C-alpha positions as a Python dict, from the first residue, in 0.01 Angstrom:
ca = {
    (1, 'X'): (0, 0, 0),
    (2, 'X'): (103, -203, 301),
    (3, 'X'): (453, -349, 306),
    (4, 'X'): (328, -694, 415),
    (5, 'X'): (131, -731, 89),
    (6, 'X'): (443, -753, -122),
    (7, 'X'): (717, -1012, -152),
    (8, 'X'): (949, -750, -301),
    (9, 'X'): (971, -372, -277),
    (10, 'X'): (1174, -238, -569),
    (11, 'X'): (1305, 106, -665),
    (12, 'X'): (1447, 233, -993),
    (13, 'X'): (1528, 584, -1107),
    (14, 'X'): (1366, 652, -1441),
    (15, 'X'): (1455, 1008, -1546),
    (16, 'X'): (1543, 886, -1896),
    (17, 'X'): (1494, 569, -2100),
    (18, 'X'): (1859, 477, -2040),
    (19, 'X'): (1829, 536, -1666),
    (20, 'X'): (1510, 327, -1652),
    (21, 'X'): (1680, 40, -1834),
    (22, 'X'): (1990, 64, -1615),
    (23, 'X'): (1782, 98, -1298),
    (24, 'X'): (1585, -213, -1380),
    (25, 'X'): (1902, -405, -1468),
    (26, 'X'): (2052, -328, -1126),
    (27, 'X'): (1756, -503, -962),
    (28, 'X'): (1926, -831, -1060),
    (29, 'X'): (2185, -771, -783),
    (30, 'X'): (2232, -1017, -499),
    (31, 'X'): (2090, -775, -241),
    (32, 'X'): (1772, -718, -445),
    (33, 'X'): (1632, -1000, -663),
    (34, 'X'): (1948, -1214, -649),
    (35, 'X'): (1922, -1336, -1008),
    (36, 'X'): (2182, -1564, -1163),
    (37, 'X'): (2237, -1294, -1428),
    (38, 'X'): (2350, -1039, -1167),
    (39, 'X'): (2706, -1038, -1308),
    (40, 'X'): (2601, -1049, -1673),
    (41, 'X'): (2589, -757, -1915),
    (42, 'X'): (2325, -493, -1853),
    (43, 'X'): (2111, -617, -2142),
    (44, 'X'): (2095, -969, -1994),
    (45, 'X'): (2027, -834, -1644),
    (46, 'X'): (1743, -620, -1782),
    (47, 'X'): (1584, -917, -1962),
    (48, 'X'): (1617, -1137, -1652),
    (49, 'X'): (1454, -874, -1431),
    (50, 'X'): (1162, -836, -1673),
    (51, 'X'): (1121, -1216, -1677),
    (52, 'X'): (1114, -1229, -1296),
    (53, 'X'): (861, -947, -1278),
    (54, 'X'): (642, -1122, -1537),
    (55, 'X'): (654, -1449, -1342),
    (56, 'X'): (556, -1296, -1007),
    (57, 'X'): (275, -1068, -899),
    (58, 'X'): (362, -988, -537),
    (59, 'X'): (592, -691, -594),
    (60, 'X'): (570, -314, -571),
    (61, 'X'): (812, -108, -779),
    (62, 'X'): (867, 266, -755),
    (63, 'X'): (980, 429, -1079),
    (64, 'X'): (1123, 758, -965),
    (65, 'X'): (1164, 1095, -1134),
    (66, 'X'): (976, 1028, -1459),
    (67, 'X'): (974, 1397, -1554),
    (68, 'X'): (1048, 1406, -1928),
    (69, 'X'): (846, 1303, -2232),
    (70, 'X'): (1108, 1043, -2326),
    (71, 'X'): (1105, 892, -1977),
    (72, 'X'): (726, 886, -1976),
    (73, 'X'): (718, 708, -2312),
    (74, 'X'): (969, 447, -2189),
    (75, 'X'): (760, 380, -1877),
    (76, 'X'): (439, 358, -2079),
    (77, 'X'): (604, 102, -2306),
    (78, 'X'): (731, -94, -2005),
    (79, 'X'): (404, -120, -1811),
    (80, 'X'): (227, -371, -2043),
    (81, 'X'): (537, -594, -2021),
    (82, 'X'): (512, -624, -1640),
    (83, 'X'): (138, -652, -1567),
    (84, 'X'): (156, -867, -1254),
    (85, 'X'): (277, -635, -979),
    (86, 'X'): (210, -280, -872),
    (87, 'X'): (399, 22, -1008),
    (88, 'X'): (415, 360, -838),
    (89, 'X'): (547, 638, -1060),
    (90, 'X'): (680, 965, -922),
    (91, 'X'): (648, 1239, -1181),
    (92, 'X'): (569, 1605, -1229),
    (93, 'X'): (403, 1527, -1562),
    (94, 'X'): (24, 1532, -1575),
    (95, 'X'): (-60, 1395, -1921),
    (96, 'X'): (-31, 1022, -1847),
    (97, 'X'): (-359, 914, -2003),
    (98, 'X'): (-609, 659, -1879),
    (99, 'X'): (-371, 370, -1812),
    (100, 'X'): (-211, 550, -1516),
    (101, 'X'): (-418, 669, -1222),
    (102, 'X'): (-281, 1002, -1100),
    (103, 'X'): (-273, 1126, -743),
    (104, 'X'): (-145, 1472, -663),
    (105, 'X'): (55, 1488, -341),
    (106, 'X'): (52, 1817, -154),
    (107, 'X'): (282, 1946, 117),
    (108, 'X'): (181, 1901, 480),
    (109, 'X'): (66, 2185, 700),
    (110, 'X'): (327, 2290, 961),
    (111, 'X'): (159, 2107, 1250),
    (112, 'X'): (124, 1780, 1057),
    (113, 'X'): (485, 1810, 936),
    (114, 'X'): (615, 1861, 1292),
    (115, 'X'): (403, 1571, 1417),
    (116, 'X'): (533, 1340, 1142),
    (117, 'X'): (894, 1426, 1227),
    (118, 'X'): (839, 1380, 1601),
    (119, 'X'): (640, 1057, 1568),
    (120, 'X'): (883, 892, 1323),
    (121, 'X'): (1203, 999, 1500),
    (122, 'X'): (1104, 1010, 1866),
    (123, 'X'): (1252, 1361, 1882),
    (124, 'X'): (1049, 1683, 1913),
    (125, 'X'): (1307, 1957, 1967),
    (126, 'X'): (1381, 2161, 1652),
    (127, 'X'): (1122, 1962, 1450),
    (128, 'X'): (943, 2283, 1347),
    (129, 'X'): (1265, 2429, 1203),
    (130, 'X'): (1346, 2110, 1012),
    (131, 'X'): (990, 2096, 873),
    (132, 'X'): (1019, 2456, 754),
    (133, 'X'): (1362, 2396, 597),
    (134, 'X'): (1230, 2090, 413),
    (135, 'X'): (935, 2282, 272),
    (136, 'X'): (683, 2052, 447),
    (137, 'X'): (740, 1786, 178),
    (138, 'X'): (636, 1441, 309),
    (139, 'X'): (918, 1247, 139),
    (140, 'X'): (1189, 1480, 269),
    (141, 'X'): (1036, 1479, 619),
    (142, 'X'): (1017, 1099, 628),
    (143, 'X'): (1380, 1065, 526),
    (144, 'X'): (1500, 1325, 776),
    (145, 'X'): (1311, 1153, 1059),
    (146, 'X'): (1451, 813, 965),
    (147, 'X'): (1804, 954, 958),
    (148, 'X'): (1769, 1122, 1300),
    (149, 'X'): (1622, 805, 1449),
    (150, 'X'): (1936, 611, 1345),
    (151, 'X'): (2174, 859, 1508),
    (152, 'X'): (2314, 838, 1863),
    (153, 'X'): (2117, 1002, 2145),
    (154, 'X'): (2172, 1377, 2155),
    (155, 'X'): (2212, 1415, 1777),
    (156, 'X'): (1848, 1510, 1725),
    (157, 'X'): (1720, 1761, 1475),
    (158, 'X'): (1983, 2014, 1584),
    (159, 'X'): (2251, 1780, 1450),
    (160, 'X'): (2048, 1720, 1138),
    (161, 'X'): (2012, 2096, 1080),
    (162, 'X'): (2389, 2142, 1107),
    (163, 'X'): (2446, 1876, 837),
    (164, 'X'): (2164, 2007, 620),
    (165, 'X'): (2295, 2363, 634),
    (166, 'X'): (2647, 2246, 548),
    (167, 'X'): (2517, 2069, 238),
    (168, 'X'): (2298, 2367, 157),
    (169, 'X'): (2605, 2592, 155),
    (170, 'X'): (2788, 2342, -69),
    (171, 'X'): (2494, 2328, -309),
    (172, 'X'): (2465, 2705, -331),
    (173, 'X'): (2839, 2735, -393),
    (174, 'X'): (2837, 2478, -675),
    (175, 'X'): (2489, 2365, -782),
    (176, 'X'): (2472, 2029, -962),
    (177, 'X'): (2418, 2040, -1336),
    (178, 'X'): (2071, 1885, -1321),
    (179, 'X'): (1857, 1855, -1010),
    (180, 'X'): (1494, 1794, -1092),
    (181, 'X'): (1376, 1742, -733),
    (182, 'X'): (1276, 2025, -503),
    (183, 'X'): (1592, 2159, -340),
    (184, 'X'): (1482, 2041, 4),
    (185, 'X'): (1442, 1680, -117),
    (186, 'X'): (1780, 1687, -291),
    (187, 'X'): (1946, 1832, 20),
    (188, 'X'): (1777, 1573, 238),
    (189, 'X'): (1924, 1295, 23),
    (190, 'X'): (2268, 1457, 33),
    (191, 'X'): (2247, 1502, 408),
    (192, 'X'): (2130, 1149, 485),
}
């Protein structure tokens, strides 16, 4: 999907029905949909967001981390209520049924991973090591490259590796109660 096709690009975590509802409600904020209900109770924000999505068709929404049966059921119940736009669901579940078209995303080969990092960041040095650390996962690679690109000259992937390894040590010392992403993706988010 090309960014220019959509009037709004939206993101909501959806690991549980409550998180989906809360994630959608937060889309009412001033910096997202800027709805008049942005300061209302979550229930009113949620209803206002659904109304806006029903009224418009030029949006793409990512529903992230739909990895439990309860979360899947909540998303499946939501989809008929917001038929106008496009919804991209990230999930490890495979039993979605006919209403959801599934696409399996694989890791990149080492050369493609290095090239993605270098092309997106403008930095080549240490790209192979970062790609290896991130398990060649496209999402983690994209985020790492974007982070390095925003840093001052000289930071590069060496600086990124220092931060990543610091967070890796923290994670190993005290792992979070529930991390359902691959470790490299979680560490990339913590690092960036």
